[in-house]
C-alpha positions, 0 to 999 in steps of 0.5 A: 154503350155499356161496359160489361161487368166482365170487362170491369173485373179484368180492368180492375185486376190489371190496374191492381196488378200494375201496382206491383213494381216487379211486373214489366207486362200486365195484359188481358186484351191481347193474350199471347198463346206462345210464351216464347213470343214475349220479349226479354224486356216484357218479363216478368209479366202477367196475362189475365184470361178467362176459362169459362162461366157458369150460371144460376138463375135468380129471378131477373139476375144470373149469379155468375161464377167466372173462372179467371187465370192469372198467369205469371211468367219469368225468364230463366237465369242467364245460365239457364237455371230456374229460380223456384224461390223467386217464382213462388215469392212473386206468385205470393205477391200477386195472391196478396195483391188480389186478396187486398180487396176481393171486390176489386173496388167495383161498386156493389150495385150498378146497371151492368152487374153487382160484384160479389167477390174474387175467390182463389181456387187453385194454382199450378207452377211449371219451372221447366218450360221450353224457351227458358220461361217459368210459369205460375198459373193462379185460378181465381173465381169471380162471383157476381150478379148480372142482369138476365136479359134472355142470355140463356 
């Protein structure tokens, strides 16, 4: 069975982010909607999930723009305060790690698709979430080509 280019991208992002020693949790397969479901030992952590794709037909391939959220979360200080500086520093560390290799080490051409690059699109931070968790969401766009096989 073939592995989709999307799965390869998510796996490569996970592997790359696991290199950051301050992260206790990196996941893309079992996403938790409620951040309160995380245990203290899992923080700080990252979840990676998609929010949609758009396509341009190019003969026998689809040029795909895939929106991916990299969501960093950390718990508040013991006194309930939030450390904005730490949140921004960790967000920056994650941005730099992904930017080290915008092709994520995925071969340029393979049967499942061709990785073009990751692009950083936007970010949003929230320092005052319920349950004492701060969040930085980073929106990336993965650009790649995949075979057109009657998908559309």
